[in-house]
C-alpha positions as a LaTeX table, in Angstrom:
\begin{tabular}{lrrr}
\hline
Residue & $x$ (\AA) & $y$ (\AA) & $z$ (\AA) \\
\hline
Met1 & $-70.34$ & $-11.27$ & 25.83 \\
Gln2 & $-73.16$ & $-13.81$ & 25.74 \\
Arg3 & $-74.56$ & $-15.50$ & 28.86 \\
Asp4 & $-72.99$ & $-18.89$ & 28.11 \\
Glu5 & $-69.57$ & $-17.21$ & 27.75 \\
Leu6 & $-69.98$ & $-15.48$ & 31.11 \\
Glu7 & $-70.97$ & $-18.78$ & 32.77 \\
Arg8 & $-67.70$ & $-20.37$ & 31.62 \\
Leu9 & $-65.58$ & $-17.64$ & 33.26 \\
Ser10 & $-63.83$ & $-18.37$ & 36.53 \\
Lys11 & $-64.45$ & $-16.34$ & 39.68 \\
Ser12 & $-61.21$ & $-14.38$ & 39.28 \\
Glu13 & $-62.04$ & $-13.61$ & 35.62 \\
Leu14 & $-65.49$ & $-12.36$ & 36.62 \\
Ile15 & $-63.98$ & $-10.14$ & 39.31 \\
Glu16 & $-61.50$ & $-8.72$ & 36.79 \\
Leu17 & $-64.31$ & $-8.06$ & 34.30 \\
Val18 & $-66.40$ & $-6.21$ & 36.89 \\
Leu19 & $-63.41$ & $-4.12$ & 37.95 \\
Arg20 & $-62.80$ & $-3.13$ & 34.32 \\
Leu21 & $-66.42$ & $-2.07$ & 33.91 \\
Gln22 & $-66.09$ & 0.11 & 37.01 \\
Arg23 & $-63.13$ & 2.04 & 35.66 \\
Pro24 & $-63.78$ & 5.72 & 34.89 \\
Glu25 & $-64.19$ & 6.88 & 31.31 \\
Lys26 & $-61.11$ & 8.27 & 29.61 \\
Thr27 & $-61.12$ & 12.03 & 28.99 \\
Ser28 & $-58.86$ & 14.51 & 27.22 \\
Arg29 & $-56.92$ & 14.87 & 30.49 \\
Thr30 & $-56.24$ & 11.15 & 30.82 \\
Ser31 & $-55.86$ & 10.13 & 27.16 \\
Ser32 & $-55.42$ & 11.45 & 23.63 \\
Lys33 & $-59.17$ & 11.99 & 23.20 \\
Pro34 & $-60.09$ & 15.54 & 22.08 \\
Pro35 & $-61.70$ & 17.88 & 24.65 \\
Ser36 & $-64.90$ & 17.98 & 22.57 \\
Thr37 & $-65.63$ & 14.36 & 23.60 \\
Asp38 & $-65.51$ & 15.11 & 27.34 \\
Arg39 & $-68.73$ & 14.88 & 29.29 \\
Lys40 & $-69.76$ & 18.43 & 30.15 \\
Glu41 & $-70.37$ & 19.57 & 33.72 \\
Arg42 & $-73.91$ & 20.27 & 34.86 \\
Arg43 & $-74.74$ & 23.95 & 34.99 \\
Glu44 & $-74.99$ & 24.06 & 38.79 \\
Arg45 & $-71.50$ & 22.56 & 39.13 \\
Ala46 & $-69.87$ & 24.41 & 36.23 \\
Lys47 & $-67.28$ & 27.09 & 36.89 \\
Pro48 & $-68.59$ & 30.63 & 36.43 \\
Gly49 & $-67.36$ & 32.55 & 33.43 \\
Gly50 & $-65.78$ & 35.97 & 33.33 \\
Ala51 & $-62.84$ & 37.39 & 35.25 \\
Lys52 & $-61.90$ & 35.65 & 38.49 \\
Pro53 & $-61.48$ & 37.54 & 41.80 \\
Gly54 & $-58.15$ & 39.34 & 41.94 \\
His55 & $-57.73$ & 39.40 & 38.16 \\
Glu56 & $-55.91$ & 42.51 & 36.99 \\
Gly57 & $-57.96$ & 44.39 & 34.42 \\
His58 & $-56.63$ & 45.20 & 30.96 \\
Ser59 & $-57.76$ & 47.73 & 28.37 \\
Arg60 & $-57.22$ & 47.82 & 24.64 \\
Pro61 & $-54.23$ & 50.00 & 23.71 \\
Leu62 & $-54.73$ & 52.93 & 21.34 \\
Ser63 & $-53.83$ & 52.35 & 17.69 \\
Asp64 & $-50.52$ & 53.64 & 16.35 \\
Asp65 & $-51.79$ & 53.95 & 12.79 \\
Val66 & $-54.27$ & 56.86 & 12.95 \\
Ser67 & $-56.12$ & 57.97 & 9.81 \\
Glu68 & $-57.49$ & 61.24 & 11.18 \\
Arg69 & $-57.29$ & 63.36 & 14.33 \\
Ile70 & $-60.18$ & 65.63 & 15.35 \\
Ala71 & $-59.97$ & 68.04 & 18.30 \\
His72 & $-63.15$ & 68.72 & 20.30 \\
Arg73 & $-63.24$ & 71.93 & 22.39 \\
Pro74 & $-65.85$ & 72.79 & 25.01 \\
Glu75 & $-67.96$ & 75.75 & 23.91 \\
Val76 & $-69.63$ & 76.64 & 27.21 \\
Cys77 & $-68.42$ & 76.53 & 30.81 \\
Pro78 & $-70.39$ & 73.78 & 32.60 \\
Cys79 & $-70.39$ & 75.84 & 35.82 \\
Cys80 & $-71.41$ & 79.41 & 34.91 \\
Arg81 & $-72.48$ & 78.81 & 31.28 \\
Met82 & $-70.06$ & 81.47 & 30.03 \\
Pro83 & $-69.06$ & 81.04 & 26.34 \\
Leu84 & $-65.46$ & 79.84 & 25.90 \\
Ala85 & $-63.45$ & 81.61 & 23.20 \\
Ala86 & $-61.73$ & 79.51 & 20.54 \\
Asp87 & $-58.34$ & 81.14 & 21.22 \\
Leu88 & $-58.18$ & 80.03 & 24.88 \\
Ala89 & $-55.23$ & 77.73 & 25.74 \\
Ala90 & $-56.25$ & 74.07 & 25.83 \\
Glu91 & $-54.72$ & 70.86 & 27.15 \\
Gln92 & $-55.46$ & 67.27 & 26.24 \\
Ala93 & $-57.90$ & 65.63 & 28.66 \\
Gly94 & $-58.26$ & 62.27 & 26.95 \\
Ile95 & $-58.57$ & 60.37 & 23.68 \\
Trp96 & $-61.68$ & 58.59 & 22.47 \\
Glu97 & $-60.99$ & 56.19 & 19.58 \\
His98 & $-63.47$ & 55.26 & 16.85 \\
Ile99 & $-62.62$ & 52.42 & 14.47 \\
Glu100 & $-64.51$ & 51.50 & 11.32 \\
Leu101 & $-63.88$ & 49.29 & 8.30 \\
Pro102 & $-64.22$ & 50.83 & 4.84 \\
Val103 & $-66.50$ & 49.36 & 2.23 \\
Val104 & $-64.41$ & 46.95 & 0.14 \\
Arg105 & $-65.32$ & 46.38 & $-3.48$ \\
Pro106 & $-63.32$ & 44.65 & $-6.20$ \\
Val107 & $-61.23$ & 46.88 & $-8.45$ \\
Val108 & $-62.13$ & 45.75 & $-11.98$ \\
Val109 & $-60.01$ & 46.99 & $-14.88$ \\
His110 & $-60.99$ & 46.33 & $-18.50$ \\
His111 & $-58.02$ & 46.23 & $-20.86$ \\
His112 & $-59.09$ & 47.10 & $-24.41$ \\
Arg113 & $-56.88$ & 45.77 & $-27.20$ \\
Leu114 & $-56.77$ & 48.15 & $-30.13$ \\
Ala115 & $-55.85$ & 47.39 & $-33.72$ \\
Val116 & $-54.24$ & 49.87 & $-36.11$ \\
Arg117 & $-53.73$ & 49.58 & $-39.89$ \\
Cys118 & $-50.11$ & 50.34 & $-40.85$ \\
Pro119 & $-50.07$ & 53.22 & $-43.39$ \\
Gly120 & $-46.86$ & 51.89 & $-44.93$ \\
Cys121 & $-47.57$ & 48.22 & $-45.69$ \\
Gly122 & $-51.22$ & 47.94 & $-44.77$ \\
Thr123 & $-50.62$ & 45.33 & $-42.07$ \\
Arg124 & $-53.18$ & 45.25 & $-39.26$ \\
Ala125 & $-51.22$ & 45.65 & $-35.99$ \\
Val126 & $-52.97$ & 44.43 & $-32.81$ \\
Ala127 & $-51.82$ & 45.38 & $-29.31$ \\
Ala128 & $-50.36$ & 42.57 & $-27.19$ \\
Val129 & $-52.46$ & 40.98 & $-24.48$ \\
Pro130 & $-51.73$ & 43.07 & $-21.34$ \\
Val131 & $-52.68$ & 40.31 & $-18.91$ \\
Ser132 & $-52.34$ & 36.55 & $-19.20$ \\
Gly133 & $-53.83$ & 33.56 & $-17.48$ \\
Thr134 & $-56.33$ & 34.18 & $-14.69$ \\
Pro135 & $-58.28$ & 37.43 & $-14.45$ \\
Phe136 & $-57.91$ & 37.36 & $-10.64$ \\
Gly137 & $-55.11$ & 39.27 & $-8.91$ \\
Ala138 & $-52.60$ & 38.15 & $-6.28$ \\
Arg139 & $-54.45$ & 39.69 & $-3.31$ \\
Leu140 & $-57.69$ & 37.92 & $-4.25$ \\
His141 & $-55.76$ & 34.63 & $-4.48$ \\
Ala142 & $-54.23$ & 35.33 & $-1.05$ \\
Val143 & $-57.58$ & 36.19 & 0.58 \\
Ala144 & $-59.26$ & 33.04 & $-0.76$ \\
Thr145 & $-56.29$ & 30.88 & 0.31 \\
Tyr146 & $-56.28$ & 32.42 & 3.79 \\
Leu147 & $-60.03$ & 31.96 & 4.31 \\
Lys148 & $-60.03$ & 28.39 & 2.96 \\
Thr149 & $-56.89$ & 27.19 & 4.77 \\
Tyr150 & $-56.77$ & 29.12 & 8.04 \\
Gln151 & $-60.44$ & 29.92 & 8.64 \\
Ala152 & $-61.60$ & 26.44 & 7.53 \\
Leu153 & $-64.33$ & 27.68 & 5.18 \\
Ser154 & $-66.01$ & 25.17 & 2.92 \\
Tyr155 & $-66.51$ & 26.09 & $-0.73$ \\
Asp156 & $-70.12$ & 27.11 & $-0.04$ \\
Arg157 & $-69.12$ & 29.35 & 2.86 \\
Leu158 & $-66.17$ & 30.76 & 0.92 \\
Gln159 & $-68.50$ & 31.66 & $-1.94$ \\
Ala160 & $-70.84$ & 33.38 & 0.52 \\
Ala161 & $-68.02$ & 35.25 & 2.28 \\
Leu162 & $-66.59$ & 36.65 & $-0.96$ \\
Ala163 & $-70.07$ & 37.67 & $-2.15$ \\
Asp164 & $-71.21$ & 39.23 & 1.15 \\
Leu165 & $-67.96$ & 40.98 & 2.09 \\
Phe166 & $-66.63$ & 42.04 & $-1.32$ \\
Gly167 & $-69.55$ & 41.72 & $-3.76$ \\
Leu168 & $-67.51$ & 39.15 & $-5.71$ \\
Arg169 & $-69.34$ & 36.15 & $-7.16$ \\
Leu170 & $-67.32$ & 33.08 & $-8.17$ \\
Ser171 & $-68.44$ & 29.57 & $-8.98$ \\
Gln172 & $-67.11$ & 26.64 & $-6.98$ \\
Gly173 & $-65.20$ & 25.47 & $-10.04$ \\
Gly174 & $-63.63$ & 28.91 & $-10.36$ \\
Leu175 & $-62.68$ & 28.85 & $-6.67$ \\
Met176 & $-61.07$ & 25.42 & $-7.05$ \\
Asn177 & $-58.99$ & 26.63 & $-9.99$ \\
Leu178 & $-58.04$ & 29.80 & $-8.09$ \\
Leu179 & $-56.92$ & 27.84 & $-5.02$ \\
Arg180 & $-54.99$ & 25.32 & $-7.10$ \\
Arg181 & $-53.08$ & 28.13 & $-8.83$ \\
Ala182 & $-52.34$ & 29.82 & $-5.51$ \\
Gln183 & $-51.16$ & 26.60 & $-3.84$ \\
Gly184 & $-48.72$ & 25.99 & $-6.68$ \\
Arg185 & $-46.82$ & 29.14 & $-5.63$ \\
Phe186 & $-45.87$ & 27.45 & $-2.33$ \\
Gln187 & $-43.97$ & 24.57 & $-3.89$ \\
Ala188 & $-40.57$ & 26.32 & $-3.82$ \\
Gly189 & $-40.97$ & 27.22 & $-0.14$ \\
Arg190 & $-41.97$ & 23.65 & 0.66 \\
Glu191 & $-38.86$ & 22.27 & $-1.04$ \\
Ala192 & $-36.66$ & 24.68 & 0.93 \\
Ala193 & $-38.32$ & 23.56 & 4.19 \\
Ile194 & $-37.80$ & 19.88 & 3.34 \\
Ala195 & $-34.13$ & 20.56 & 2.56 \\
Ala196 & $-33.72$ & 22.18 & 6.01 \\
Leu197 & $-35.49$ & 19.21 & 7.61 \\
Arg198 & $-33.10$ & 16.75 & 5.96 \\
Arg199 & $-30.14$ & 18.61 & 7.48 \\
Ala200 & $-31.51$ & 18.87 & 11.01 \\
Glu201 & $-30.01$ & 17.10 & 14.03 \\
Val202 & $-33.30$ & 17.07 & 15.98 \\
Val203 & $-36.63$ & 16.23 & 14.31 \\
Ala204 & $-40.09$ & 15.82 & 15.84 \\
Ser205 & $-43.09$ & 14.22 & 14.13 \\
Asp206 & $-46.78$ & 13.56 & 14.67 \\
Glu207 & $-49.89$ & 12.81 & 12.61 \\
Thr208 & $-53.68$ & 12.97 & 12.78 \\
Gly209 & $-56.49$ & 11.40 & 10.81 \\
Val210 & $-58.30$ & 13.24 & 8.01 \\
Arg211 & $-60.78$ & 12.36 & 5.24 \\
Ile212 & $-59.33$ & 12.57 & 1.72 \\
Glu213 & $-61.46$ & 11.71 & $-1.32$ \\
Gly214 & $-63.98$ & 10.02 & 0.97 \\
Cys215 & $-61.40$ & 7.67 & 2.49 \\
Ser216 & $-59.32$ & 7.69 & 5.65 \\
Gly217 & $-56.07$ & 9.58 & 5.24 \\
Tyr218 & $-53.52$ & 11.27 & 7.48 \\
His219 & $-52.04$ & 14.71 & 7.95 \\
Trp220 & $-48.39$ & 14.46 & 9.05 \\
Val221 & $-46.16$ & 17.16 & 10.46 \\
Phe222 & $-42.36$ & 17.15 & 10.79 \\
Arg223 & $-40.64$ & 19.84 & 12.79 \\
Cys224 & $-37.05$ & 20.97 & 13.35 \\
Gln225 & $-35.38$ & 24.18 & 14.49 \\
His226 & $-35.59$ & 25.89 & 11.11 \\
Ala227 & $-38.58$ & 24.31 & 9.35 \\
Val228 & $-42.06$ & 22.87 & 9.79 \\
Val229 & $-43.20$ & 20.49 & 7.04 \\
His230 & $-46.78$ & 19.28 & 6.58 \\
Gln231 & $-47.58$ & 16.23 & 4.46 \\
Ala232 & $-50.89$ & 14.70 & 3.36 \\
Ala233 & $-50.71$ & 10.91 & 2.95 \\
Pro234 & $-53.13$ & 8.01 & 2.52 \\
Thr235 & $-51.29$ & 5.95 & 5.14 \\
Arg236 & $-50.01$ & 6.14 & 8.72 \\
Ala237 & $-47.09$ & 3.80 & 8.01 \\
Ala238 & $-43.39$ & 4.50 & 8.46 \\
Ser239 & $-43.03$ & 4.73 & 4.68 \\
Val240 & $-44.21$ & 8.35 & 4.93 \\
Val241 & $-41.26$ & 9.14 & 7.22 \\
His242 & $-38.80$ & 7.29 & 4.99 \\
Ala243 & $-39.96$ & 9.21 & 1.91 \\
Met244 & $-39.81$ & 12.54 & 3.76 \\
Met245 & $-36.33$ & 12.06 & 5.25 \\
Asp246 & $-34.84$ & 10.43 & 2.12 \\
Gly247 & $-32.23$ & 8.48 & 4.08 \\
His248 & $-31.31$ & 11.21 & 6.57 \\
Arg249 & $-31.13$ & 10.01 & 10.19 \\
Pro250 & $-31.07$ & 12.88 & 12.67 \\
Ala251 & $-29.29$ & 12.60 & 15.99 \\
Val252 & $-32.59$ & 12.67 & 17.95 \\
Trp253 & $-36.16$ & 11.85 & 16.90 \\
Leu254 & $-39.01$ & 13.11 & 19.11 \\
Ser255 & $-42.45$ & 11.48 & 18.89 \\
Asp256 & $-45.04$ & 9.47 & 20.78 \\
Arg257 & $-44.85$ & 5.70 & 21.25 \\
Tyr258 & $-46.57$ & 4.79 & 17.95 \\
Val259 & $-44.33$ & 2.23 & 16.26 \\
Ala260 & $-44.30$ & 3.94 & 12.83 \\
Gln261 & $-42.68$ & 6.99 & 14.40 \\
Gln262 & $-39.98$ & 5.06 & 16.21 \\
Gly263 & $-36.41$ & 4.28 & 15.14 \\
His264 & $-35.86$ & 7.11 & 12.65 \\
Gly265 & $-33.04$ & 8.80 & 14.60 \\
Leu266 & $-29.84$ & 7.71 & 16.25 \\
Ala267 & $-31.58$ & 8.36 & 19.58 \\
Gln268 & $-35.27$ & 8.60 & 20.51 \\
Gln269 & $-37.10$ & 10.94 & 22.88 \\
Thr270 & $-40.55$ & 9.72 & 23.86 \\
Cys271 & $-43.17$ & 12.42 & 24.49 \\
Leu272 & $-43.60$ & 12.54 & 28.27 \\
Ala273 & $-46.96$ & 14.34 & 27.95 \\
His274 & $-48.52$ & 11.17 & 26.50 \\
Leu275 & $-47.18$ & 9.15 & 29.45 \\
Ala276 & $-48.48$ & 11.79 & 31.86 \\
Arg277 & $-52.03$ & 11.28 & 30.54 \\
Asp278 & $-51.72$ & 7.51 & 31.00 \\
Val279 & $-50.54$ & 8.10 & 34.57 \\
Ala280 & $-53.46$ & 10.47 & 35.21 \\
Tyr281 & $-55.92$ & 7.78 & 34.10 \\
Ala282 & $-54.27$ & 5.17 & 36.33 \\
Leu283 & $-54.56$ & 7.59 & 39.26 \\
Glu284 & $-58.30$ & 7.96 & 38.67 \\
Ala285 & $-58.94$ & 4.26 & 38.10 \\
Ser286 & $-57.02$ & 2.75 & 41.04 \\
Asp287 & $-55.75$ & 3.40 & 44.55 \\
Asp288 & $-52.35$ & 1.89 & 43.82 \\
Pro289 & $-49.45$ & 4.14 & 45.02 \\
Val290 & $-47.25$ & 3.52 & 41.97 \\
Pro291 & $-49.14$ & 5.89 & 39.61 \\
Tyr292 & $-48.80$ & 8.67 & 42.18 \\
Arg293 & $-45.06$ & 8.05 & 42.40 \\
Leu294 & $-44.89$ & 8.16 & 38.61 \\
Lys295 & $-46.78$ & 11.47 & 38.61 \\
Leu296 & $-44.19$ & 12.94 & 40.99 \\
Trp297 & $-41.37$ & 11.52 & 38.87 \\
Leu298 & $-42.78$ & 13.05 & 35.68 \\
Gly299 & $-43.15$ & 16.39 & 37.46 \\
Ser300 & $-39.44$ & 16.27 & 38.34 \\
Ala301 & $-38.60$ & 15.37 & 34.72 \\
Phe302 & $-40.62$ & 18.31 & 33.40 \\
Asp303 & $-38.89$ & 20.66 & 35.88 \\
Leu304 & $-35.50$ & 19.39 & 34.70 \\
Ala305 & $-36.48$ & 19.91 & 31.05 \\
Asp306 & $-37.48$ & 23.52 & 31.76 \\
Ala307 & $-34.19$ & 24.27 & 33.53 \\
Ala308 & $-31.83$ & 22.13 & 31.42 \\
Ala309 & $-30.48$ & 24.98 & 29.29 \\
Arg310 & $-29.47$ & 26.95 & 32.41 \\
Leu311 & $-27.74$ & 24.13 & 34.31 \\
Ala312 & $-24.11$ & 23.04 & 34.21 \\
Ala313 & $-23.27$ & 19.69 & 32.64 \\
Ser314 & $-22.26$ & 18.18 & 36.00 \\
Thr315 & $-25.54$ & 19.29 & 37.60 \\
Leu316 & $-27.54$ & 17.84 & 34.72 \\
Ala317 & $-25.71$ & 14.52 & 35.03 \\
Ala318 & $-26.34$ & 14.36 & 38.78 \\
Lys319 & $-30.05$ & 15.13 & 38.39 \\
Arg320 & $-30.37$ & 12.55 & 35.64 \\
Arg321 & $-28.79$ & 9.84 & 37.82 \\
Ala322 & $-31.19$ & 10.73 & 40.63 \\
Leu323 & $-34.19$ & 10.47 & 38.26 \\
Glu324 & $-32.98$ & 7.13 & 36.92 \\
Arg325 & $-32.61$ & 5.69 & 40.44 \\
Arg326 & $-36.12$ & 6.85 & 41.35 \\
Leu327 & $-37.52$ & 5.37 & 38.14 \\
Asp328 & $-35.77$ & 2.04 & 38.71 \\
Ala329 & $-37.38$ & 1.81 & 42.14 \\
Ile330 & $-40.82$ & 2.67 & 40.74 \\
Leu331 & $-40.60$ & 0.11 & 37.93 \\
Ala332 & $-39.45$ & $-2.60$ & 40.37 \\
Ala333 & $-42.29$ & $-1.92$ & 42.83 \\
Pro334 & $-44.81$ & $-4.80$ & 43.05 \\
Ser335 & $-48.43$ & $-4.00$ & 42.25 \\
Gly336 & $-51.71$ & $-5.87$ & 42.20 \\
Cys337 & $-53.33$ & $-3.38$ & 39.77 \\
Glu338 & $-53.48$ & $-4.41$ & 36.12 \\
Leu339 & $-53.36$ & $-0.80$ & 34.93 \\
Thr340 & $-50.25$ & $-0.13$ & 37.00 \\
Arg341 & $-48.49$ & $-3.23$ & 35.72 \\
Ala342 & $-49.31$ & $-2.25$ & 32.13 \\
Leu343 & $-47.98$ & 1.24 & 32.80 \\
Gln344 & $-44.78$ & $-0.15$ & 34.29 \\
Ala345 & $-44.34$ & $-2.42$ & 31.27 \\
Lys346 & $-44.79$ & 0.52 & 28.88 \\
Leu347 & $-42.16$ & 2.55 & 30.75 \\
Arg348 & $-39.74$ & $-0.38$ & 30.76 \\
Arg349 & $-40.03$ & $-0.64$ & 26.97 \\
Ala350 & $-39.33$ & 3.10 & 26.65 \\
Arg351 & $-36.71$ & 3.13 & 29.41 \\
Asp352 & $-33.88$ & 4.49 & 27.25 \\
Gln353 & $-36.14$ & 7.10 & 25.56 \\
Leu354 & $-37.40$ & 9.06 & 28.57 \\
Leu355 & $-34.45$ & 11.31 & 29.43 \\
Thr356 & $-32.75$ & 11.82 & 26.07 \\
Phe357 & $-33.46$ & 15.56 & 26.35 \\
Val358 & $-30.85$ & 15.79 & 29.14 \\
Asp359 & $-28.11$ & 15.05 & 26.59 \\
Trp360 & $-29.36$ & 17.92 & 24.40 \\
Pro361 & $-30.15$ & 20.77 & 26.83 \\
Gly362 & $-32.27$ & 23.46 & 25.22 \\
Gln363 & $-32.44$ & 21.59 & 21.89 \\
Val364 & $-34.70$ & 18.60 & 22.60 \\
Glu365 & $-38.07$ & 19.04 & 24.30 \\
Ala366 & $-39.48$ & 16.55 & 26.77 \\
Thr367 & $-42.88$ & 16.69 & 25.04 \\
Asn368 & $-44.13$ & 16.73 & 21.47 \\
Asn369 & $-46.58$ & 19.55 & 22.17 \\
Ala370 & $-45.14$ & 21.76 & 19.41 \\
Cys371 & $-46.14$ & 19.22 & 16.74 \\
Glu372 & $-49.59$ & 18.87 & 18.29 \\
Arg373 & $-50.04$ & 22.65 & 18.10 \\
Asp374 & $-49.02$ & 22.56 & 14.44 \\
Leu375 & $-51.65$ & 19.86 & 13.78 \\
Arg376 & $-54.48$ & 21.64 & 15.61 \\
Pro377 & $-55.61$ & 23.75 & 12.57 \\
Ala378 & $-55.80$ & 20.57 & 10.49 \\
Val379 & $-57.98$ & 18.96 & 13.17 \\
Ile380 & $-60.29$ & 21.99 & 13.16 \\
Gln381 & $-60.47$ & 21.86 & 9.36 \\
Arg382 & $-61.44$ & 18.18 & 9.53 \\
Lys383 & $-64.24$ & 18.86 & 12.00 \\
Val384 & $-65.62$ & 21.86 & 10.11 \\
Thr385 & $-65.42$ & 20.67 & 6.48 \\
Asn386 & $-65.23$ & 16.87 & 6.94 \\
Gly387 & $-62.05$ & 16.58 & 4.91 \\
Tyr388 & $-60.92$ & 17.13 & 1.32 \\
Arg389 & $-62.59$ & 16.31 & $-1.96$ \\
Ala390 & $-59.28$ & 15.59 & $-3.71$ \\
Met391 & $-55.70$ & 14.71 & $-2.80$ \\
Trp392 & $-54.39$ & 17.83 & $-4.57$ \\
Ala393 & $-56.42$ & 19.98 & $-2.18$ \\
Ala394 & $-55.09$ & 18.16 & 0.89 \\
Gln395 & $-51.48$ & 18.38 & $-0.28$ \\
Gly396 & $-51.95$ & 21.96 & $-1.47$ \\
Glu397 & $-53.09$ & 23.06 & 1.98 \\
Ala398 & $-50.17$ & 21.12 & 3.48 \\
Asp399 & $-47.83$ & 23.15 & 1.25 \\
Val400 & $-49.42$ & 26.41 & 2.40 \\
Arg401 & $-49.11$ & 25.41 & 6.06 \\
Thr402 & $-45.49$ & 24.37 & 5.49 \\
Val403 & $-44.48$ & 27.79 & 4.18 \\
Val404 & $-46.52$ & 29.75 & 6.72 \\
Asp405 & $-45.51$ & 27.70 & 9.79 \\
Thr406 & $-41.85$ & 27.80 & 8.75 \\
Ala407 & $-42.05$ & 31.58 & 8.38 \\
Arg408 & $-43.71$ & 31.84 & 11.81 \\
Leu409 & $-40.62$ & 30.36 & 13.44 \\
Ala410 & $-39.21$ & 33.88 & 13.05 \\
Pro411 & $-40.73$ & 36.66 & 15.23 \\
Asn412 & $-43.27$ & 39.23 & 14.02 \\
Thr413 & $-44.60$ & 37.30 & 11.04 \\
Ser414 & $-48.19$ & 37.43 & 9.78 \\
Val415 & $-50.11$ & 34.49 & 8.32 \\
Phe416 & $-51.85$ & 36.57 & 5.65 \\
Gly417 & $-48.70$ & 38.61 & 5.00 \\
Thr418 & $-46.72$ & 35.43 & 4.33 \\
Ile419 & $-49.43$ & 34.08 & 2.01 \\
Leu420 & $-49.64$ & 37.35 & 0.06 \\
Gln421 & $-45.84$ & 37.64 & $-0.23$ \\
Thr422 & $-45.58$ & 34.06 & $-1.52$ \\
Ile423 & $-48.36$ & 34.41 & $-4.09$ \\
Thr424 & $-47.36$ & 37.85 & $-5.40$ \\
Pro425 & $-45.05$ & 37.37 & $-8.41$ \\
\hline
\end{tabular}
């Protein structure tokens, strides 16, 4: 603001402006800002690294898949230096494990087509082409897809990794074509995941920003019990949800308070973790008692969400009524703090969306943390590579993540194993 604008402000407006300037900065604990933006502690006040006092030590377990076993016998007694015969009975005193990686080099096979002149009619017969399309095999496609998608390597770093680790030299154009072919193999799995999503009773959604073709775009994720669907889109609007759900309205939709993610289900569950961060900021910025009461209320709601699947219906109903009475009292409490009043207004608007999980014990979460975990690799990819050169690359990686994350809903699944299985014809 300019000086003349400040001079026109009233005393109360000046006081309010000064109080706003004195508020603490928002951090990842009190807002949706990433932890990387937090101001770091000074070294003398930082927590020491390493194991904390009382921490129980752990050791790496021995491998089950052993390539070779070698027995080592003592040859001389350490006490009297007497030679020890090889036929003396021995017992196992311990196992020392040595692990090494073999040298990996590409297996290159040259297929020679031969031609033969027919002795009967004189026709020149040529052998059929034994391989078609790309010269690169399924495992090479899977390795490149895994490194590009899940290790967030740029094309330059992917070129270097393949050359340094495997002695394989590919141009960036060749890598793009390889990845595009591999990503096409995930289309069937993506369609199956979308079909499961459009049958689900409970759906959660979230999105994060990403650069696509030099412009601002968005990486969406939709999650249900049996599928996780990723979608690259140029917009953050509700049209992305409408296109994804194709008219299906689940019984419950779980998301944050962003308007484009509201109203897509018969009932709505607002992510309580987002509200908890707003409450944490209000606690730091003011001495008003209402934010502390809201913190206690959210703690009780989280405890109820954790125990909901184990409680009887009558117990759940009684606990819900108790939480609603407490919340009514908190929202009706007078406050002179602007932050508190804004927080109360936000909770009033979401009043019927805070405890929907009680009606669906064990099926609806109180937070949208699962979607945020699904988006975390996309956020890392954005920070490391600064986005995608083309929309096909963004959507192709979304297809890969859809198939892999859906497979990971089942126990004992491997990211690379799922990629290799999908790509292998």
